[in-house]
N, CA, C and O atoms as a GROMACS GRO file, in nm:
protein
  412
    1MET      N    1  12.596   9.833   7.746
    1MET     CA    2  12.621   9.744   7.751
    1MET      C    3  12.476   9.671   7.722
    1MET      O    4  12.375   9.726   7.766
    2SER      N    5  12.467   9.552   7.650
    2SER     CA    6  12.351   9.492   7.618
    2SER      C    7  12.316   9.398   7.708
    2SER      O    8  12.400   9.311   7.727
    3TYR      N    9  12.198   9.390   7.778
    3TYR     CA   10  12.161   9.258   7.870
    3TYR      C   11  12.055   9.191   7.814
    3TYR      O   12  12.001   9.108   7.887
    4TYR      N   13  12.015   9.204   7.710
    4TYR     CA   14  11.900   9.119   7.658
    4TYR      C   15  11.952   9.025   7.528
    4TYR      O   16  11.911   8.911   7.510
    5LYS      N   17  12.043   9.087   7.446
    5LYS     CA   18  12.097   9.048   7.348
    5LYS      C   19  12.140   8.887   7.353
    5LYS      O   20  12.224   8.850   7.436
    6ASP      N   21  12.100   8.825   7.292
    6ASP     CA   22  12.148   8.657   7.289
    6ASP      C   23  12.108   8.582   7.405
    6ASP      O   24  12.137   8.464   7.420
    7ASP      N   25  12.004   8.685   7.531
    7ASP     CA   26  11.957   8.601   7.623
    7ASP      C   27  11.814   8.523   7.580
    7ASP      O   28  11.727   8.577   7.511
    8PRO      N   29  11.803   8.387   7.632
    8PRO     CA   30  11.700   8.331   7.578
    8PRO      C   31  11.568   8.346   7.627
    8PRO      O   32  11.472   8.271   7.606
    9ILE      N   33  11.573   8.473   7.710
    9ILE     CA   34  11.446   8.501   7.764
    9ILE      C   35  11.370   8.585   7.681
    9ILE      O   36  11.249   8.598   7.701
   10ILE      N   37  11.443   8.658   7.567
   10ILE     CA   38  11.370   8.740   7.480
   10ILE      C   39  11.284   8.653   7.390
   10ILE      O   40  11.192   8.704   7.326
   11HIS      N   41  11.313   8.512   7.381
   11HIS     CA   42  11.237   8.428   7.277
   11HIS      C   43  11.098   8.380   7.363
   11HIS      O   44  11.018   8.310   7.300
   12ILE      N   45  11.073   8.404   7.468
   12ILE     CA   46  10.973   8.366   7.536
   12ILE      C   47  10.845   8.488   7.519
   12ILE      O   48  10.874   8.602   7.555
   13PRO      N   49  10.739   8.469   7.478
   13PRO     CA   50  10.622   8.563   7.453
   13PRO      C   51  10.587   8.601   7.588
   13PRO      O   52  10.578   8.515   7.676
   14LEU      N   53  10.567   8.726   7.613
   14LEU     CA   54  10.529   8.783   7.743
   14LEU      C   55  10.398   8.733   7.817
   14LEU      O   56  10.377   8.738   7.938
   15VAL      N   57  10.310   8.679   7.710
   15VAL     CA   58  10.199   8.602   7.794
   15VAL      C   59  10.229   8.457   7.857
   15VAL      O   60  10.158   8.408   7.945
   16LYS      N   61  10.331   8.400   7.806
   16LYS     CA   62  10.405   8.303   7.859
   16LYS      C   63  10.500   8.298   7.954
   16LYS      O   64  10.539   8.186   7.984
   17LEU      N   65  10.555   8.408   8.017
   17LEU     CA   66  10.636   8.440   8.095
   17LEU      C   67  10.590   8.399   8.223
   17LEU      O   68  10.479   8.445   8.248
   18GLU      N   69  10.644   8.319   8.322
   18GLU     CA   70  10.590   8.286   8.468
   18GLU      C   71  10.687   8.341   8.562
   18GLU      O   72  10.796   8.389   8.530
   19PHE      N   73  10.634   8.331   8.700
   19PHE     CA   74  10.734   8.379   8.780
   19PHE      C   75  10.860   8.334   8.804
   19PHE      O   76  10.957   8.408   8.822
   20ASP      N   77  10.860   8.197   8.804
   20ASP     CA   78  10.992   8.111   8.828
   20ASP      C   79  11.084   8.143   8.727
   20ASP      O   80  11.198   8.173   8.762
   21THR      N   81  11.052   8.144   8.603
   21THR     CA   82  11.154   8.199   8.478
   21THR      C   83  11.193   8.331   8.492
   21THR      O   84  11.310   8.363   8.473
   22LEU      N   85  11.087   8.433   8.531
   22LEU     CA   86  11.166   8.567   8.568
   22LEU      C   87  11.258   8.576   8.686
   22LEU      O   88  11.359   8.646   8.685
   23GLN      N   89  11.215   8.496   8.795
   23GLN     CA   90  11.293   8.496   8.944
   23GLN      C   91  11.412   8.438   8.868
   23GLN      O   92  11.489   8.527   8.834
   24GLU      N   93  11.439   8.348   8.842
   24GLU     CA   94  11.571   8.268   8.763
   24GLU      C   95  11.653   8.356   8.711
   24GLU      O   96  11.766   8.373   8.757
   25TRP      N   97  11.601   8.432   8.599
   25TRP     CA   98  11.637   8.501   8.496
   25TRP      C   99  11.696   8.634   8.580
   25TRP      O  100  11.808   8.672   8.550
   26ALA      N  101  11.643   8.685   8.656
   26ALA     CA  102  11.667   8.811   8.756
   26ALA      C  103  11.771   8.804   8.831
   26ALA      O  104  11.852   8.896   8.842
   27LEU      N  105  11.782   8.666   8.905
   27LEU     CA  106  11.900   8.647   8.994
   27LEU      C  107  12.026   8.614   8.918
   27LEU      O  108  12.139   8.647   8.954
   28ARG      N  109  11.993   8.536   8.796
   28ARG     CA  110  12.117   8.516   8.700
   28ARG      C  111  12.174   8.646   8.640
   28ARG      O  112  12.293   8.679   8.643
   29ILE      N  113  12.084   8.708   8.591
   29ILE     CA  114  12.154   8.846   8.548
   29ILE      C  115  12.241   8.950   8.633
   29ILE      O  116  12.337   9.017   8.594
   30VAL      N  117  12.178   8.945   8.766
   30VAL     CA  118  12.211   9.012   8.878
   30VAL      C  119  12.370   8.945   8.915
   30VAL      O  120  12.463   9.024   8.927
   31LYS      N  121  12.393   8.812   8.932
   31LYS     CA  122  12.512   8.771   8.924
   31LYS      C  123  12.611   8.784   8.799
   31LYS      O  124  12.729   8.819   8.807
   32GLU      N  125  12.540   8.747   8.678
   32GLU     CA  126  12.637   8.738   8.575
   32GLU      C  127  12.704   8.902   8.571
   32GLU      O  128  12.821   8.935   8.589
   33LYS      N  129  12.606   8.973   8.547
   33LYS     CA  130  12.660   9.108   8.512
   33LYS      C  131  12.717   9.196   8.598
   33LYS      O  132  12.769   9.303   8.570
   34LYS      N  133  12.701   9.138   8.723
   34LYS     CA  134  12.734   9.214   8.840
   34LYS      C  135  12.669   9.367   8.868
   34LYS      O  136  12.729   9.473   8.886
   35LEU      N  137  12.541   9.342   8.863
   35LEU     CA  138  12.460   9.460   8.846
   35LEU      C  139  12.445   9.556   8.998
   35LEU      O  140  12.440   9.506   9.111
   36THR      N  141  12.442   9.677   8.972
   36THR     CA  142  12.394   9.768   9.087
   36THR      C  143  12.243   9.740   9.107
   36THR      O  144  12.190   9.659   9.030
   37LYS      N  145  12.167   9.802   9.208
   37LYS     CA  146  12.056   9.803   9.221
   37LYS      C  147  12.005   9.912   9.118
   37LYS      O  148  11.900   9.876   9.067
   38LYS      N  149  12.044  10.014   9.082
   38LYS     CA  150  11.983  10.070   8.992
   38LYS      C  151  11.994  10.032   8.872
   38LYS      O  152  11.904  10.047   8.789
   39GLN      N  153  12.106   9.977   8.847
   39GLN     CA  154  12.120   9.897   8.705
   39GLN      C  155  12.023   9.806   8.674
   39GLN      O  156  11.968   9.800   8.564
   40TYR      N  157  11.994   9.716   8.793
   40TYR     CA  158  11.877   9.604   8.776
   40TYR      C  159  11.735   9.674   8.772
   40TYR      O  160  11.640   9.616   8.718
   41TYR      N  161  11.725   9.766   8.814
   41TYR     CA  162  11.585   9.859   8.804
   41TYR      C  163  11.560   9.896   8.632
   41TYR      O  164  11.463   9.869   8.561
   42ASN      N  165  11.687   9.968   8.599
   42ASN     CA  166  11.679  10.016   8.469
   42ASN      C  167  11.645   9.897   8.381
   42ASN      O  168  11.571   9.913   8.284
   43LEU      N  169  11.697   9.777   8.412
   43LEU     CA  170  11.734   9.666   8.311
   43LEU      C  171  11.569   9.620   8.310
   43LEU      O  172  11.512   9.613   8.201
   44THR      N  173  11.510   9.596   8.409
   44THR     CA  174  11.386   9.522   8.439
   44THR      C  175  11.270   9.622   8.402
   44THR      O  176  11.158   9.573   8.393
   45VAL      N  177  11.284   9.747   8.383
   45VAL     CA  178  11.184   9.825   8.364
   45VAL      C  179  11.105   9.784   8.238
   45VAL      O  180  10.983   9.770   8.245
   46ILE      N  181  11.167   9.766   8.135
   46ILE     CA  182  11.140   9.721   8.012
   46ILE      C  183  11.013   9.586   8.032
   46ILE      O  184  10.897   9.576   7.992
   47PHE      N  185  11.085   9.515   8.097
   47PHE     CA  186  10.969   9.379   8.133
   47PHE      C  187  10.856   9.437   8.239
   47PHE      O  188  10.738   9.405   8.225
   48ARG      N  189  10.893   9.508   8.326
   48ARG     CA  190  10.771   9.537   8.422
   48ARG      C  191  10.674   9.616   8.352
   48ARG      O  192  10.555   9.588   8.364
   49GLN      N  193  10.711   9.710   8.282
   49GLN     CA  194  10.600   9.783   8.190
   49GLN      C  195  10.552   9.708   8.089
   49GLN      O  196  10.431   9.716   8.067
   50SER      N  197  10.621   9.635   8.019
   50SER     CA  198  10.556   9.528   7.926
   50SER      C  199  10.444   9.451   7.998
   50SER      O  200  10.336   9.432   7.943
   51LEU      N  201  10.471   9.408   8.117
   51LEU     CA  202  10.392   9.300   8.171
   51LEU      C  203  10.288   9.372   8.213
   51LEU      O  204  10.183   9.308   8.216
   52GLU      N  205  10.281   9.504   8.252
   52GLU     CA  206  10.168   9.592   8.325
   52GLU      C  207  10.092   9.626   8.211
   52GLU      O  208   9.970   9.632   8.228
   53TYR      N  209  10.136   9.649   8.097
   53TYR     CA  210  10.048   9.681   7.975
   53TYR      C  211   9.956   9.552   7.936
   53TYR      O  212   9.835   9.564   7.915
   54ALA      N  213  10.028   9.420   7.929
   54ALA     CA  214   9.971   9.305   7.904
   54ALA      C  215   9.850   9.281   8.009
   54ALA      O  216   9.758   9.207   7.975
   55VAL      N  217   9.852   9.342   8.132
   55VAL     CA  218   9.742   9.321   8.228
   55VAL      C  219   9.642   9.416   8.165
   55VAL      O  220   9.531   9.376   8.128
   56GLN      N  221   9.683   9.547   8.154
   56GLN     CA  222   9.595   9.616   8.118
   56GLN      C  223   9.489   9.604   7.989
   56GLN      O  224   9.373   9.646   7.985
   57LYS      N  225   9.560   9.540   7.891
   57LYS     CA  226   9.495   9.455   7.779
   57LYS      C  227   9.448   9.345   7.805
   57LYS      O  228   9.418   9.276   7.707
   58LYS      N  229   9.424   9.290   7.940
   58LYS     CA  230   9.346   9.171   7.961
   58LYS      C  231   9.420   9.048   7.890
   58LYS      O  232   9.352   8.948   7.868
   59LEU      N  233   9.564   9.050   7.850
   59LEU     CA  234   9.617   8.940   7.795
   59LEU      C  235   9.664   8.844   7.915
   59LEU      O  236   9.661   8.721   7.905
   60ILE      N  237   9.700   8.899   8.007
   60ILE     CA  238   9.708   8.826   8.125
   60ILE      C  239   9.632   8.864   8.276
   60ILE      O  240   9.587   8.978   8.291
   61ALA      N  241   9.622   8.782   8.364
   61ALA     CA  242   9.546   8.833   8.487
   61ALA      C  243   9.622   8.946   8.572
   61ALA      O  244   9.579   9.058   8.600
   62GLU      N  245   9.751   8.885   8.609
   62GLU     CA  246   9.844   8.974   8.675
   62GLU      C  247  10.017   8.970   8.642
   62GLU      O  248  10.071   8.869   8.597
   63SER      N  249  10.076   9.071   8.668
   63SER     CA  250  10.244   9.056   8.618
   63SER      C  251  10.285   8.961   8.725
   63SER      O  252  10.270   8.970   8.847
   64PRO      N  253  10.356   8.840   8.630
   64PRO     CA  254  10.424   8.790   8.724
   64PRO      C  255  10.576   8.844   8.802
   64PRO      O  256  10.629   8.798   8.903
   65PHE      N  257  10.616   8.944   8.725
   65PHE     CA  258  10.727   9.031   8.774
   65PHE      C  259  10.692   9.080   8.911
   65PHE      O  260  10.786   9.086   8.991
   66SER      N  261  10.582   9.112   8.947
   66SER     CA  262  10.558   9.186   9.060
   66SER      C  263  10.572   9.102   9.188
   66SER      O  264  10.547   9.158   9.294
   67LYS      N  265  10.609   8.977   9.188
   67LYS     CA  266  10.644   8.890   9.268
   67LYS      C  267  10.811   8.858   9.288
   67LYS      O  268  10.859   8.809   9.389
   68VAL      N  269  10.871   8.890   9.192
   68VAL     CA  270  11.004   8.869   9.171
   68VAL      C  271  11.096   8.970   9.280
   68VAL      O  272  11.095   9.093   9.290
   69HIS      N  273  11.160   8.884   9.345
   69HIS     CA  274  11.263   8.980   9.445
   69HIS      C  275  11.410   8.945   9.439
   69HIS      O  276  11.448   8.828   9.432
   70VAL      N  277  11.476   9.029   9.441
   70VAL     CA  278  11.644   8.993   9.444
   70VAL      C  279  11.698   9.086   9.555
   70VAL      O  280  11.704   9.208   9.567
   71ASP      N  281  11.742   8.962   9.644
   71ASP     CA  282  11.816   9.024   9.757
   71ASP      C  283  11.900   9.164   9.753
   71ASP      O  284  11.992   9.176   9.671
   72ALA      N  285  11.874   9.246   9.825
   72ALA     CA  286  11.961   9.350   9.822
   72ALA      C  287  12.116   9.327   9.838
   72ALA      O  288  12.196   9.407   9.789
   73LYS      N  289  12.152   9.229   9.900
   73LYS     CA  290  12.286   9.194   9.939
   73LYS      C  291  12.364   9.143   9.777
   73LYS      O  292  12.482   9.165   9.750
   74LEU      N  293  12.280   9.083   9.702
   74LEU     CA  294  12.331   9.039   9.556
   74LEU      C  295  12.386   9.132   9.447
   74LEU      O  296  12.451   9.103   9.346
   75PHE      N  297  12.337   9.273   9.500
   75PHE     CA  298  12.377   9.392   9.411
   75PHE      C  299  12.515   9.431   9.415
   75PHE      O  300  12.570   9.408   9.523
   76ARG      N  301  12.581   9.482   9.332
   76ARG     CA  302  12.718   9.529   9.350
   76ARG      C  303  12.675   9.681   9.410
   76ARG      O  304  12.591   9.763   9.372
   77SER      N  305  12.776   9.678   9.525
   77SER     CA  306  12.755   9.826   9.582
   77SER      C  307  12.818   9.919   9.494
   77SER      O  308  12.904   9.882   9.415
   78GLN      N  309  12.774  10.058   9.505
   78GLN     CA  310  12.860  10.154   9.425
   78GLN      C  311  12.888  10.251   9.526
   78GLN      O  312  12.810  10.280   9.616
   79LYS      N  313  13.031  10.313   9.504
   79LYS     CA  314  13.059  10.387   9.597
   79LYS      C  315  13.043  10.502   9.563
   79LYS      O  316  13.079  10.533   9.449
   80LYS      N  317  12.969  10.626   9.676
   80LYS     CA  318  12.909  10.737   9.638
   80LYS      C  319  13.052  10.831   9.600
   80LYS      O  320  13.155  10.813   9.666
   81PRO      N  321  13.048  10.924   9.496
   81PRO     CA  322  13.160  11.009   9.435
   81PRO      C  323  13.182  11.115   9.557
   81PRO      O  324  13.092  11.180   9.613
   82ALA      N  325  13.298  11.118   9.582
   82ALA     CA  326  13.354  11.216   9.688
   82ALA      C  327  13.296  11.361   9.670
   82ALA      O  328  13.292  11.413   9.559
   83ASP      N  329  13.257  11.416   9.768
   83ASP     CA  330  13.184  11.550   9.784
   83ASP      C  331  13.264  11.664   9.694
   83ASP      O  332  13.207  11.751   9.629
   84GLU      N  333  13.407  11.644   9.703
   84GLU     CA  334  13.500  11.767   9.620
   84GLU      C  335  13.464  11.739   9.483
   84GLU      O  336  13.473  11.839   9.413
   85THR      N  337  13.427  11.638   9.423
   85THR     CA  338  13.432  11.604   9.264
   85THR      C  339  13.244  11.630   9.226
   85THR      O  340  13.198  11.600   9.116
   86GLN      N  341  13.173  11.679   9.320
   86GLN     CA  342  13.046  11.719   9.266
   86GLN      C  343  13.068  11.862   9.240
   86GLN      O  344  13.136  11.930   9.316
   87VAL      N  345  13.008  11.914   9.124
   87VAL     CA  346  13.024  12.044   9.070
   87VAL      C  347  12.857  12.089   9.063
   87VAL      O  348  12.765  12.009   9.042
   88PHE      N  349  12.846  12.202   9.080
   88PHE     CA  350  12.703  12.258   9.044
   88PHE      C  351  12.708  12.364   8.948
   88PHE      O  352  12.808  12.434   8.960
   89LEU      N  353  12.626  12.398   8.853
   89LEU     CA  354  12.641  12.472   8.731
   89LEU      C  355  12.586  12.611   8.819
   89LEU      O  356  12.515  12.616   8.920
   90THR      N  357  12.642  12.713   8.744
   90THR     CA  358  12.626  12.840   8.800
   90THR      C  359  12.464  12.882   8.827
   90THR      O  360  12.432  12.949   8.925
   91ASP      N  361  12.379  12.839   8.738
   91ASP     CA  362  12.251  12.868   8.744
   91ASP      C  363  12.164  12.778   8.875
   91ASP      O  364  12.051  12.801   8.919
   92GLU      N  365  12.266  12.667   8.915
   92GLU     CA  366  12.172  12.582   8.975
   92GLU      C  367  12.247  12.657   9.145
   92GLU      O  368  12.180  12.636   9.247
   93GLN      N  369  12.333  12.709   9.154
   93GLN     CA  370  12.373  12.752   9.274
   93GLN      C  371  12.283  12.822   9.376
   93GLN      O  372  12.262  12.792   9.493
   94PRO      N  373  12.232  12.927   9.299
   94PRO     CA  374  12.098  13.006   9.363
   94PRO      C  375  11.986  12.927   9.423
   94PRO      O  376  11.937  12.956   9.532
   95LYS      N  377  11.949  12.832   9.354
   95LYS     CA  378  11.858  12.736   9.383
   95LYS      C  379  11.884  12.654   9.478
   95LYS      O  380  11.791  12.613   9.547
   96ILE      N  381  11.996  12.618   9.497
   96ILE     CA  382  12.053  12.524   9.604
   96ILE      C  383  12.038  12.639   9.759
   96ILE      O  384  11.983  12.604   9.864
   97VAL      N  385  12.093  12.757   9.736
   97VAL     CA  386  12.100  12.854   9.835
   97VAL      C  387  11.942  12.867   9.896
   97VAL      O  388  11.910  12.848  10.013
   98ALA      N  389  11.851  12.904   9.787
   98ALA     CA  390  11.748  12.930   9.802
   98ALA      C  391  11.654  12.827   9.876
   98ALA      O  392  11.570  12.867   9.957
   99GLU      N  393  11.670  12.676   9.843
   99GLU     CA  394  11.641  12.576   9.890
   99GLU      C  395  11.681  12.545  10.046
   99GLU      O  396  11.606  12.500  10.131
  100ALA      N  397  11.822  12.582  10.062
  100ALA     CA  398  11.872  12.546  10.219
  100ALA      C  399  11.800  12.677  10.290
  100ALA      O  400  11.774  12.649  10.407
  101TRP      N  401  11.769  12.783  10.262
  101TRP     CA  402  11.697  12.864  10.341
  101TRP      C  403  11.553  12.834  10.377
  101TRP      O  404  11.499  12.877  10.479
  102LEU      N  405  11.495  12.759  10.288
  102LEU     CA  406  11.361  12.701  10.346
  102LEU      C  407  11.371  12.584  10.442
  102LEU      O  408  11.279  12.540  10.511
  103GLN      N  409  11.499  12.538  10.435
  103GLN     CA  410  11.484  12.427  10.546
  103GLN      C  411  11.523  12.471  10.686
  103GLN      O  412  11.515  12.392  10.780
   0.00000   0.00000   0.00000
C-alpha cells in the first residue's frame, strides 16, 4: 500500500514542516487508511528519521514530529493469531526450550 503517493505532504520541504501540519497529517492518515499502531509507526519512521537527520545537520533546531501524538484509540486493533496457527522451525525449537529452562 502506498501511503505517500499523491499525498500533498510530500511536496513540503522537510525544513518547512511544522508540528500542526504533521499532527493533522498523522491523524488524517490513520483515519483514512485505518492503520494499526505498527503500520503507523512503520509509515512515520521515514519522516521521523529524516527530521532527526535535519536536526543533526543543523537545518532545523528540533524535530516537530517529536511532539506529534495519535491517541491509541484511533488505531485499528489487530487480532492476535491463534496459538494453534503459530509454527516454530525445527532449528528454533531447541532455542525456545533452552530459553524456557532459563526462566
